[in-house]
DOPA-621697 format. One record per residue (C-alpha): residue number from 1; x negated, y negated, z negated. Coordinates in Angstrom, 2 decimals, always signed. Layout:
<sites>
+-----+---------+---------+---------+
:   i :      c1 :      c2 :      c3 :
+-----+---------+---------+---------+
: NUM :       X :       Y :       Z :
...
+-----+---------+---------+---------+
</sites>
This chain:
<sites>
+-----+---------+---------+---------+
:   i :      c1 :      c2 :      c3 :
+-----+---------+---------+---------+
:   1 :  -27.59 :  -16.19 :  -31.92 :
:   2 :  -24.13 :  -16.80 :  -30.75 :
:   3 :  -23.92 :  -13.58 :  -28.32 :
:   4 :  -22.19 :  -10.52 :  -29.78 :
:   5 :  -21.94 :   -8.52 :  -26.80 :
:   6 :  -24.38 :   -8.01 :  -24.37 :
:   7 :  -22.60 :   -7.00 :  -21.13 :
:   8 :  -24.91 :   -5.34 :  -18.73 :
:   9 :  -23.41 :   -5.64 :  -14.90 :
:  10 :  -24.88 :   -3.32 :  -11.76 :
:  11 :  -28.27 :   -2.71 :  -12.56 :
:  12 :  -28.12 :   +0.19 :  -11.03 :
:  13 :  -25.12 :   +0.52 :   -8.67 :
:  14 :  -24.84 :   -0.81 :   -5.12 :
:  15 :  -21.64 :   -0.68 :   -3.04 :
:  16 :  -21.36 :   -0.36 :   +1.01 :
:  17 :  -19.03 :   -2.30 :   +2.39 :
:  18 :  -19.19 :   -2.68 :   +6.22 :
:  19 :  -16.78 :   -4.43 :   +8.84 :
:  20 :  -16.08 :   -4.52 :  +11.95 :
:  21 :  -16.63 :   -7.43 :  +14.73 :
:  22 :  -12.95 :   -8.27 :  +13.40 :
:  23 :  -13.67 :   -7.88 :   +9.90 :
:  24 :  -11.90 :   -5.23 :   +9.25 :
:  25 :  -13.30 :   -2.77 :   +6.76 :
:  26 :  -14.69 :   +0.49 :   +8.41 :
:  27 :  -17.42 :   +1.85 :   +5.60 :
:  28 :  -16.05 :   +1.45 :   +1.85 :
:  29 :  -18.16 :   +3.50 :   -0.63 :
:  30 :  -17.21 :   +2.39 :   -4.08 :
:  31 :  -19.52 :   +5.36 :   -5.57 :
:  32 :  -22.80 :   +3.46 :   -4.08 :
:  33 :  -25.40 :   +6.86 :   -3.77 :
:  34 :  -26.21 :   +6.24 :   -0.51 :
:  35 :  -27.22 :   +2.60 :   -1.42 :
:  36 :  -28.88 :   +2.98 :   -4.22 :
:  37 :  -32.43 :   +3.74 :   -2.99 :
:  38 :  -36.01 :   +2.32 :   -3.24 :
:  39 :  -39.05 :   +3.30 :   -2.02 :
:  40 :  -40.23 :   +4.46 :   -5.29 :
:  41 :  -37.06 :   +6.12 :   -6.40 :
:  42 :  -37.40 :   +8.25 :   -3.18 :
:  43 :  -41.19 :   +8.56 :   -3.99 :
:  44 :  -39.46 :   +9.87 :   -7.86 :
:  45 :  -36.99 :  +12.51 :   -5.94 :
:  46 :  -39.84 :  +14.17 :   -4.34 :
:  47 :  -41.93 :  +14.62 :   -7.32 :
:  48 :  -38.84 :  +15.99 :   -9.22 :
:  49 :  -37.29 :  +18.35 :   -6.30 :
:  50 :  -40.04 :  +19.49 :   -4.27 :
:  51 :  -39.17 :  +17.72 :   -0.75 :
:  52 :  -38.56 :  +14.22 :   +0.33 :
:  53 :  -35.31 :  +12.76 :   +1.91 :
:  54 :  -34.74 :  +12.37 :   +5.40 :
:  55 :  -32.61 :   +9.19 :   +6.58 :
:  56 :  -30.18 :  +11.75 :   +8.21 :
:  57 :  -29.51 :  +12.51 :   +4.33 :
:  58 :  -27.99 :   +8.99 :   +4.24 :
:  59 :  -26.48 :   +8.33 :   +7.49 :
:  60 :  -24.86 :  +11.28 :   +8.76 :
:  61 :  -22.67 :  +10.83 :  +12.35 :
:  62 :  -22.64 :   +7.05 :  +11.59 :
:  63 :  -20.40 :   +8.02 :   +8.01 :
:  64 :  -23.15 :   +6.87 :   +5.50 :
:  65 :  -22.25 :   +9.90 :   +4.15 :
:  66 :  -19.72 :   +7.90 :   +1.78 :
:  67 :  -18.33 :   +9.89 :   -1.03 :
:  68 :  -15.09 :  +11.16 :   +1.35 :
:  69 :  -17.64 :  +13.50 :   +2.79 :
:  70 :  -18.07 :  +17.24 :   +1.43 :
:  71 :  -22.08 :  +16.63 :   +0.68 :
:  72 :  -24.74 :  +18.70 :   +1.62 :
:  73 :  -27.61 :  +20.04 :   -0.52 :
:  74 :  -29.95 :  +17.04 :   -0.01 :
:  75 :  -27.23 :  +14.82 :   -0.87 :
:  76 :  -25.94 :  +16.77 :   -4.42 :
:  77 :  -29.62 :  +16.42 :   -5.43 :
:  78 :  -30.07 :  +12.99 :   -4.74 :
:  79 :  -26.84 :  +12.23 :   -6.80 :
:  80 :  -28.00 :  +14.42 :   -9.65 :
:  81 :  -31.18 :  +12.20 :   -9.85 :
:  82 :  -29.64 :   +9.24 :   -9.42 :
:  83 :  -27.07 :  +10.29 :  -12.42 :
:  84 :  -30.10 :  +11.58 :  -14.76 :
:  85 :  -31.80 :   +8.19 :  -14.02 :
:  86 :  -29.34 :   +5.65 :  -14.58 :
:  87 :  -27.89 :   +7.72 :  -17.69 :
:  88 :  -31.84 :   +7.69 :  -19.26 :
:  89 :  -31.89 :   +3.62 :  -18.30 :
:  90 :  -28.92 :   +2.88 :  -19.42 :
:  91 :  -29.35 :   +4.84 :  -23.35 :
:  92 :  -32.38 :   +2.28 :  -23.49 :
:  93 :  -30.45 :   -0.94 :  -22.45 :
:  94 :  -27.97 :   +0.04 :  -24.75 :
:  95 :  -30.39 :   +1.10 :  -27.78 :
:  96 :  -32.38 :   -2.25 :  -26.97 :
:  97 :  -28.64 :   -4.19 :  -27.93 :
:  98 :  -27.79 :   -2.10 :  -30.55 :
:  99 :  -31.26 :   -2.73 :  -32.58 :
: 100 :  -30.92 :   -6.56 :  -31.71 :
: 101 :  -27.20 :   -6.32 :  -33.80 :
: 102 :  -25.26 :   -6.61 :  -30.38 :
: 103 :  -22.39 :   -4.63 :  -28.67 :
: 104 :  -23.39 :   -3.19 :  -25.53 :
: 105 :  -20.57 :   -3.46 :  -22.68 :
: 106 :  -21.37 :   -1.67 :  -19.26 :
: 107 :  -19.41 :   -3.39 :  -15.86 :
: 108 :  -17.65 :   -0.22 :  -14.42 :
: 109 :  -19.67 :   -0.13 :  -11.55 :
: 110 :  -22.73 :   +1.39 :  -12.95 :
: 111 :  -20.53 :   +4.54 :  -14.92 :
: 112 :  -19.41 :   +5.53 :  -11.29 :
: 113 :  -23.24 :   +7.00 :  -10.76 :
: 114 :  -24.13 :   +8.34 :  -14.17 :
: 115 :  -22.80 :   +6.80 :  -17.24 :
+-----+---------+---------+---------+
</sites>
């Protein structure tokens, strides 16, 4: 009863930080689309888009297909799929908060992949 704001923090968003042996950053992908993946999401993607994604769609020449590389069609489709999923589910979470008379707030990360 004393809570006024419900803060949703990184429910759908995973970011990639990879370091070498000297603890230097080698891959930093704050946009998270390559690591926001699950078996269920891959199955849902295949049902919706009519083809399955391959490991090479997420890891390309060791670059982990970060947002800094020009995305190929499978990556663009995956980003579109994730954005739709995140928007639909954030809407549900915000609605539940509003119905309970609370303000909904979201951490910056999740908005990067869809909201």
